[in-house]
C-alpha positions in Angstrom: 104.3 130.5 115.4 106.8 127.9 114.7 105.8 124.4 114.4 107.6 123.3 117.5 106.3 126.2 119.9 102.9 126.8 121.2 102.3 129.7 123.7 100.1 127.7 126.0 100.7 124.1 126.0 103.5 121.5 125.3 102.7 119.2 122.3 101.4 115.5 123.0 100.4 113.5 119.7 96.8 113.9 119.7 95.9 110.3 119.7 97.8 109.6 122.9 96.1 112.4 124.5 92.6 111.1 123.4 93.5 107.8 124.7 94.8 109.5 128.1 91.5 111.1 128.0 89.5 108.2 127.8 91.6 106.0 130.4 91.9 108.8 133.0 88.3 110.5 132.8 86.0 108.9 130.3 86.4 105.1 131.7 86.2 106.2 135.1 82.9 108.3 134.5 81.1 105.6 132.5 82.0 103.1 135.3 80.4 105.4 137.9 77.3 106.8 136.3 76.5 104.3 133.6 77.8 101.1 134.7 75.1 99.1 132.6 75.4 100.9 129.7 77.2 98.8 126.9 79.3 101.0 124.7 82.5 101.3 122.5 85.0 104.4 122.7 87.3 105.1 119.7 89.1 108.0 118.1 88.5 107.7 114.3 87.8 109.7 111.2 89.0 113.1 110.2 92.1 114.8 111.8 95.7 114.9 111.4 96.0 113.3 115.1 94.0 110.1 113.7 96.8 109.5 111.3 99.6 110.4 113.8 100.8 113.5 111.5 100.0 116.2 113.9 102.4 118.5 115.4 102.1 121.6 117.8 100.8 123.5 114.8 97.9 121.2 114.7 96.8 122.6 118.2 95.4 125.6 116.8 92.2 124.2 116.0 90.1 120.9 115.8 92.6 119.3 118.2 92.6 118.3 121.7 91.1 115.5 124.0 88.0 114.2 121.9 86.7 110.8 121.1 83.5 108.8 120.1 81.1 106.7 122.0 79.2 104.4 120.1 75.9 103.0 121.7 73.8 100.2 120.7 70.8 101.1 118.4 68.2 100.2 121.1 70.1 102.5 123.7 71.0 105.3 121.6 67.4 107.4 121.6 67.1 106.9 125.5 70.7 107.4 126.8 72.4 110.0 124.4 70.9 113.1 126.0 71.3 112.2 129.7 74.8 111.0 128.7 75.9 114.2 127.0 74.3 116.2 130.2 76.5 114.0 132.7 79.5 114.4 130.8 79.3 118.0 130.6 78.6 118.0 134.4 81.2 115.9 135.5 84.3 115.8 133.3 87.4 117.2 134.5 88.2 120.5 133.1 91.7 119.6 132.0 93.6 116.3 131.2 97.5 116.0 131.2 97.1 119.8 131.4 95.0 120.2 128.2 91.5 121.8 128.6 88.7 119.2 127.8 86.3 122.5 127.1 86.2 123.8 123.7 84.8 126.9 122.2 83.6 127.1 118.6 85.2 129.6 116.1 83.1 131.8 113.8 84.2 129.1 110.7 82.9 126.4 112.6 86.2 125.1 113.7 87.0 124.4 117.5 89.7 125.5 119.7 90.7 124.3 123.4 89.6 126.8 126.0 90.2 126.4 129.6 87.3 127.1 132.2 87.4 126.7 136.0 83.5 126.5 136.3 80.2 125.5 134.6 79.9 122.4 132.1 82.3 121.3 129.9 81.7 122.0 126.2 83.4 118.7 125.4 84.3 117.0 122.0 82.9 113.7 122.7 80.5 112.4 119.9 78.0 110.1 120.8 76.4 108.0 118.1 75.7 104.7 116.9 78.0 102.6 114.7 75.8 102.4 111.8 74.9 106.1 112.4 78.5 107.1 112.2 79.7 104.9 109.4 76.6 105.6 106.9 77.6 109.4 107.3 81.4 108.8 107.0 81.6 106.1 104.4 78.1 105.9 102.8 77.0 102.4 104.1 77.3 100.2 107.3 80.5 97.9 107.2 78.9 95.6 109.8 76.6 94.4 106.9 77.8 93.6 103.4 80.8 94.9 102.2 80.9 94.7 98.4 84.0 95.2 96.2 82.4 98.4 94.8 82.4 99.9 98.3 86.1 99.7 98.6 86.4 101.1 95.1 84.6 104.4 95.8 86.4 105.1 99.3 89.3 107.3 99.0 92.5 106.0 100.7 92.4 108.9 103.0 89.2 107.8 104.3 90.3 104.2 104.8 93.3 105.3 106.5 91.6 107.1 109.0 89.8 104.1 110.2 92.5 101.9 110.1 95.0 104.1 112.0 92.4 105.2 114.5 92.4 103.4 118.1 89.7 101.5 119.9 90.0 102.2 123.5 87.1 100.0 124.5 84.8 97.8 122.6 82.1 96.8 124.6 79.5 96.4 121.4 82.1 93.9 120.1 81.9 95.5 116.8 84.5 98.2 116.3 87.8 95.8 116.4 86.1 93.7 113.6 85.4 96.6 111.5 89.0 98.1 111.9 90.5 94.5 110.9 88.3 94.5 108.2 89.6 97.8 106.7 93.2 97.3 107.4 93.8 96.8 103.8 92.4 95.6 100.5 91.4 92.4 100.0 94.1 90.2 97.8 92.8 90.2 94.3 91.3 93.8 94.4 95.0 94.9 95.6 96.0 93.2 92.3 93.4 95.3 90.4 94.7 98.2 91.7 98.3 97.5 91.3 97.6 96.6 87.5 95.8 100.1 87.0 98.6 102.0 88.8 101.3 100.2 86.4 98.8 101.3 83.4 98.7 105.1 84.6 102.6 105.1 84.5 102.6 103.4 80.8 100.3 106.2 79.6 102.8 109.1 80.2 106.1 107.2 80.3 107.5 108.5 76.9 105.8 112.2 77.1 108.6 113.6 79.4 111.3 113.3 76.8 109.2 114.3 73.7 108.3 117.4 75.7 111.8 118.1 76.3 112.8 117.4 72.7 110.6 120.1 71.3 111.9 122.5 73.7 109.0 122.3 76.2 111.2 122.2 79.5 108.2 123.0 81.6 106.1 120.5 80.2 109.0 117.9 80.6 109.2 119.0 84.2 105.4 118.8 84.7 105.4 115.1 83.4 108.4 114.0 85.3 106.7 114.9 88.4 103.6 113.4 87.4 105.5 110.0 86.7 107.1 110.5 90.2 103.7 110.8 91.8 102.2 107.8 90.2 105.4 105.8 91.0 105.0 106.8 94.5 101.4 105.6 94.9 102.7 102.6 93.0 105.1 101.9 96.0 102.3 102.5 98.5 100.4 99.7 96.9 103.4 97.4 96.7 104.1 97.9 100.4 100.4 97.5 101.0 99.8 100.7 102.8 97.1 103.3 102.0 98.0 106.5 100.6 96.8 109.8 102.4 95.5 112.7 100.6 98.0 115.3 99.4 98.9 117.1 102.5 100.6 114.1 104.0 101.5 112.3 100.9 105.1 113.0 101.1 105.4 112.5 104.7 103.8 109.2 104.6 106.0 108.2 101.5 109.3 108.9 103.5 107.9 106.2 106.0 108.0 103.4 103.3 111.1 101.3 102.9 111.3 102.2 99.0 111.8 106.0 100.1 115.2 105.4 101.2 116.4 104.6 97.6 113.5 106.6 95.7 113.7 110.0 97.5 117.2 111.0 96.2 116.3 109.8 92.5 113.2 111.9 92.9 115.2 115.1 94.0 117.6 114.7 91.3 114.8 114.3 88.6 113.4 117.5 90.0 116.6 119.3 89.8 117.6 118.0 86.4 118.5 120.9 83.8 117.9 118.9 80.8 115.2 116.1 80.0 118.3 113.9 79.0 119.7 114.0 82.6 116.1 114.0 83.8 115.7 110.6 81.8 118.7 109.1 83.2 117.5 109.4 86.5 114.1 108.3 85.6 115.3 105.1 84.3 116.8 104.1 87.6 113.7 104.7 89.2 111.9 102.4 86.8 114.3 99.8 87.2 114.2 99.8 90.8 110.2 99.5 91.0 110.6 96.9 88.5 112.8 94.9 90.8 110.4 95.5 93.6 107.5 94.2 91.4 109.6 90.8 91.0 110.2 90.7 94.6 106.6 90.6 95.4 106.3 87.2 93.5 102.9 87.7 92.3 103.7 87.1 88.8 106.5 85.5 86.4 109.8 87.6 86.8 109.3 90.6 84.3 112.3 92.4 82.9 113.6 95.3 84.8 115.8 97.1 82.1 114.5 100.3 80.2 114.5 99.9 76.5 113.7 102.4 73.5 110.3 103.9 72.9 109.8 102.5 69.4 112.7 104.2 67.4 112.5 107.2 69.5 115.4 108.3 71.5 113.2 107.9 75.0 114.1 105.0 77.4 111.2 103.7 79.0 110.2 101.0 81.4 107.2 99.0 79.3 104.6 99.4 82.6 101.7 98.2 80.2 103.4 94.5 80.5 103.4 94.7 84.0 99.8 95.9 84.3 99.0 92.9 82.1 100.6 90.4 84.0 99.4 91.6 87.2 95.7 91.6 85.6 96.0 88.0 84.4 96.6 86.8 88.1 93.2 88.0 89.2 91.0 84.9 90.1 88.0 86.6 91.9 84.9 86.8 89.1 83.8 90.0 90.7 86.8 91.7 90.5 87.8 90.3 87.0 84.2 92.1 85.8 85.5 95.5 86.9 86.2 98.2 84.2 90.0 97.6 83.0 92.3 100.3 84.0 89.7 102.4 85.9 91.0 101.5 89.4 89.7 102.8 92.9 88.5 106.5 93.0 91.8 108.1 93.9 93.3 106.6 90.8 91.4 109.0 88.7 90.2 111.6 90.8 92.6 113.8 92.6 90.1 116.6 93.8 90.4 117.2 97.7 86.9 118.5 97.7 85.7 115.3 96.0 87.7 112.7 98.0 87.0 114.5 101.5 83.1 114.6 101.5 80.9 111.5 101.5 78.1 112.4 99.5 80.6 113.5 96.6 82.8 110.6 96.4 79.8 108.0 96.6 78.5 109.6 93.4 81.1 107.6 91.6 79.5 104.3 92.6 77.7 104.2 89.1 81.1 104.2 87.4 81.5 100.5 88.1 78.1 99.5 87.0 
């Protein structure tokens, strides 16, 4: 199956479909059957549709009209079962031509499955705000939100809240949460920027050295690692969360800096010698140094590359950028964080770790 074709349904962005599902089916249902029940309705959390990266290919599993209904803690126990039953009995069988009924595959994934009679096996999750977020983030963001909580949350997780949609906020808690998670606090942002420049500094001279001793594979690997670190730096400089690896390049292509950098990145990866690779890399270093100066968060720093000691490797002295940024941090709690450790996805890249709350929360102790 091609990415553009699907045997049954024309593609509609999943987030738009879920919004239509709420407005055309769920909201009228709630008004009719539970007019006194206070609730919030959202689509947040896991799923390419939440990030806006879904395509026709996404429709093959865990995709379709779905959302979350959050209830007050005081209403949850008494209302959940009845609400779920009524939804199954009263939801329409389709919305905008897409089934609202799902079947569960053997691997636990779900797929839209049309029916014309009987109860609807819907994908509306009923929960409390605290219950959802404690399970998803590891804590309740309506309470104290500490610096350390920001640091152990992968950007993919933060993005899946910030990019979601609040369809109705009767509880008056979801919009404040989404606004709070929109991006990092200023001094924490400086801390992450500083650490990202330091990552670049750690390997900036290695690409040429590998090439010099005939290790062409090693030279290419380090060049692509530098590209990846610079891409992450650009996300930070443009104040955008970076998604996990599947959508990393897609999201980068939407940044302002991508127009200049993407052609240079391609030339670096296609270069046949380390010297040619170095020429294109130095162009990248000059450009991101210029972007840093345009942020005006430190005094203007030199954008020109220079030699690494007396060796024939041209580098940007990224450590100077790291130090200058770190010196601008004013928040005492941020100042006390480990130097050049950063947030979890600046030193962990395992998708397995970054995807599961019980795993990424284990890194809480790193900051103590």
